[in-house]
N, C-alpha and C positions, 0 to 999 in steps of 0.2 A: 521442593526447593522454595524457600520463602523469598518474597520480593522485598527489596530494600527501598521503601518509598522515599527515603531521605535523599537518595543519590540524585534523583531527578525532580526534586521539588521546585527547582529553579527552571527557567527557560534557557535552553542552550544559546550560546552566543550567536547573534545574527550576522549574516554575511554583509559585507559592505554594500551600500546602496547601488554602486556601479554594477554589481553582479546582475541584479535584476534589470537595471536600465539597459545594459549592453545586450542582454538576451532579448528583451522586448523590442529594442531598436532593430535588431537583426531580423526578428520575425515580422515587424512592421514592413521592412523593406521587402521581405519574402512575399508577404501577402499582397502588397501593392504591385509587385512585379508580376506575380501570377495573375492578378486581377486584370492587368493590362493585356495579358496573353489569352485570357479566357473570356469568351463572350457570354452574355446572358446574365440576367439577374439571379437565377437559381445558382449558377456557378459561383458568383461573387458572394451570395448569401452563405453558401457552404464554406467558402474560404473564411468569411468573417466569423462563422461559428467556430471553426478550427482555431482561428487566432484567439478568439475569446477564451477557449479552453486553455490555450497555451499561456495567455496572459495570467489566468488563474494559477497555472502551474508555477510560473515564475514567482508570483506573489507568495504562494505557499512555501516555496523553497527559501525565499528571502526571510520569511517569518520564522521558519524552523532553524535556519542557519545551515551550514554545510559541514556536516559531520559524516559525509559520505566518502566512499573510497574512490568514486569516479569524479575526476576533476576536469576542468576545461583543458583541452589539449593545446599546448602552446604551438604557435606557428601553424594553426589549423588551416588547411586548404581543402575545401570540400571537393573541388574538381579533381585534385590528385587522389583523394579517397575514392571517388567514383571510378577513376581510371583503374585503381588497384582492385576494386571490387569487381569491375567488369572482367579484368584479367583472371580473377579467382574463379569466375563462373564460365569462362570461355573454353570451348572445346570439350573433350571427354573428361568427365570427372570434375570435382570441385576442390579448390585449394582452401580447405577450412581454416588452415593456420593464418591465411591472409585476412579472412573475415574476423578471426579472433584478435588479430593484431590491430584492428581498426575499431569495430563497434563498441566493445566494452571499455575502450579508452577515449570515448567521446561522450560529452554530456548529451542530455536529451535534446537541448537546443541545437547542438552541433549535428546530431543525427537527423533532425528535421531539415537542416540545410543540405545535408548529404542526399536525403530523399528528393529534395527539390532539384538539386544539381543533376542527379541521376535521371530524373524524368525529363529535364531539359535536354540532356545529352543523348538519351536513348529513346525517348518517346514512350517509355513504359514505366510502370511502378516498380521501384526497387523491391518492395515487399513481395510482389507477385513473382519476380524472378528468383528471389531467394527461396520462396516456397517451392518452386519447381526444381530447385537444386538440392535442398536440404530435407532431412527427415528426422523423426523422433524428437527426443527431448532437446537436442541441440537446436533444431529448428524452432521449437517453442521458445527457447531463451532468446534467440536472435530476433524473431518476430515481435516478441514482447518488448525488446529494447527499442524497437523502431516506433512504438506507440507513445502518444502523449499520455501522461498519468491518468487523467479521467477516462480516456478511451480504453486504457488497459484495465482499469478497475471495472468498467462497464463490461468489457470482454470477459473478464473472469466471472463476474456476476451472471452473465448470460450463460456461460458454460456450466455454471453450478446449478442452473435451473432447468435448462432445456433437456429434452430426452427423458429417459426413464430414471427415476430417482432424483434426489436433490442432495447437493453437497452443502449441507447446513454449516459445516465448519468454515467454508469459504465465505458464506454470507456473514457469519458472525465475525470472522477475522477482519473483513473489510469495514463493515459498518461500525464495529466497536472501536476501531483505531483511527478513523478518519475525522477530520475537522468538519464543521458545518459547511464551509465553502467547498471542501473536497466532496462531501456527500451530494451537494447541489450540482456540482460539475459532473460527477459520474452519472447522476440521474438524468441530466440533460443529454449527456453523451449516449446513454442507453436508449433514450427515446429517439434520438437522431439516427443512430446506427442500426437499430433493430425495429423501429416503428412501433414500439410497445411501451407501455407504462410499467416501470419497474415495480412500483407498489402493487399494481394489479397482478403482475407475474409472481411476486413473492407471496401475496395472499392466496394465489391459486395453488401454490406448492407447499405451504406451511399451514399450521393450524394452532388453535388454542392461544395460551399466554405467550408462547414462543413467537407466534406470528405478531402479536401485539407489541412485543419488545422490538422486533425488527421494524415494524411500521413506525413506532415512536422514534427510533434512530433515523429512519428515512426522512422524517420531517425536518431534520437538521435544525432542531430547536433548542439545543443545549445552550445554556447561559455560558458564554465564553469570556466573561469578565474575570477579574482576579479577586473580587470582593469576598471576604469571609464574614458571615454573620454568626458570631459566636453563639448567641442564644438560639438561633435557628439550627445551627449545627447540632447542638445538644438535643433540640426537639426532634430533628430528623433521626438522630441516632436512637432516641427513645422510641420513635414510631416504628423504625425498622425492627427493633428488638421486640416490640409488642406485636408486630405483624408476623414474627417468626418464632423465635426461641421461647417467648413468654406465653404462647397460646397453643391450643390443639389445632393442627392444620396451619396453613401459611397463607397470608394475604399477599399474593405476589404483586398485586397492583400497587401496593405501597412501595415495594422495592423498585418497581418500574418508575413510578412517579419521581422518586428521589434520585435513583442512579442514572436515569436517562435524561434528566433535566438540569440538575444542579451543576455549577461550574467545578472545575478540577480542584482548585485550592480549597473550596468549600467542602468538597467530598473527602479530601484528605483529612480535614478536621473532623468530619463526621465519622470517618473510620477510627480515628483516635478516640473519640467519645464513645463509640460503640464498644471498643475494647474495654473501656473503663466500666461501662454498664453491664456488659454480658460476660466479661472475662474471656472472651473469644475474639479471634480475628474475624473480620467480616467474611473472609473467604471460607473459613471453617463453617460458619453458620450457613452460608449459601450451600455448601456441600451437604450439610445435615438436613436442610429444609427442602431442597429441590433435587431434581434428577434430569437426566437426558439433555436435550438441546437447550432447555431453559436454564439449567444449571450452567452449561457451557457458556451461554450468552452472558449471564450476569458475571461469571468469573472473568470472562474476557474484558468486559467493561471495567471491572474493578482493577484488574491487572494492567490494562492499558493506561488507565488513569494514574496508577501508582508509579509505574516505570515502564514506559513504552518500549525502550530497547530490550529490557528484560522479557517483556511479553513476546517480542519477535524472536529473541534468543531461544525461548522455550518452544516456540512453534518450529524453529529450525531443528532443534534437538529431537523433538518428537517425530519429525519427518524422517529422521535418519537412524534413530536408535532401533535396536533389535533387528530382526530379519526383514530384508526388503527396505525400500525407500519410497516414501510418499512424494513422488516427484512434483506433483502439482503444487504442493505447499512450498517445497524447496525452491522451485523456479519462481513462484509468485513473490515470495519474500525477498529473494536475492535481486530480482529485477526491480521491484517496487521500492526497495529501501537503499539501493546501492548509491544513490546520489543524495540521500537524506541523512541517514543516521547509522550506516553500516559500521563505522568505526566504534560507535557506542554499543551496537549489538554484539560485535566481536568481543569487546571488553566484558560485557555482561555474560556472554557465553563462557568465556574462560573462568570468570569468577564463580558461576553457577555450577559448572560441570568439570572443571579442572583440566580441560583440554581445549585446544584452539578450534575455532570454527573451520579454519583452513584444513586442519588434520582430519576433521570429521568428513568434510566434503571430499577430500582426497581419498579417504578410505572407503567411501560409500558410493562413489560414482566412477565412471571410466571414460576413456576416449576424449573426443572433442567436447562432449558435454561437460566432463570434468574440467577440462582446460578453460572453457569460457566462464564457468562458475568460479573457478579459482582466481581468474582475472577480476571478476566483480568483487570477490571477497577481499582481494588485496593481499599482500605478503604477510607472513607471520612476523611478529615483532618480538 
């Protein structure tokens, strides 16, 4: 399935400034209130760190606009949500339907306020209580929804590295699709939560040119301006061609230098010029010249730059097609994109595969896991 780079050559409409202001204002009040209740410099420093991550998250969502399926709940009452969640977990068994009626229908900011209200009312962490009540993929979705975006990204990166084997696809997906500020925030969260350096951990689990691509992306050094240098774009296209199709062997460093550093608008022009010079799409040349994780990494970078919603639509499709479901991918994309661009992902999914994302999820999952994913997906249109 080819990507239509023209569909998202513009930036999606931004959300009104009050969206971010209201969220940040609420979190400022939350942070100050908790600081007054918590003694000690270390406690306040931790709260400030969490607030800083959330401020980043608010800014990121304002920049991207709100093409998500999750919207701010009107008449939001965190205390009432806490009471309903407590009832859902009280006594024998758990009322999963009550949890589903609340958490996927609250924004990330609202969920943070629910967590704060729960701790104030019960003296325990909501996340801990939910973990003791829930299991399986349903639990993974619920716990993911309660995390701030950088913390969730760091959590996914950590799970992809620790233990035997490495989930290279997860590393690629996150690093190829996040902005510079998002990469910096997840790196800081990783260090704070796990006491480790993410670059060191990735270097210890990967090798060769693939490792070098990931390290380059981790530096968060991509030019994020919108400037297009026509002459340089032609030169970049020529150099990529000469580093691959036009020679015996492949100079992967040249691909890295251009694909991991240049800005999006410039690279879209480079891809056009490359087509003229080589007679091939850049994706086809990457497939011909490379293999394995390195091929996957460069393809992910190109596809995310061309059309990010289509990139995630393909990730979702591949997680569900054929026998079995790769739940880790399905959960990560649904949780991380629900408030950002899920509407656009759904539209691209239908255009690319002729079926709705809703129908795919409904046919490939079951039980409460299916129900909460469908709430995040939003209704068919």
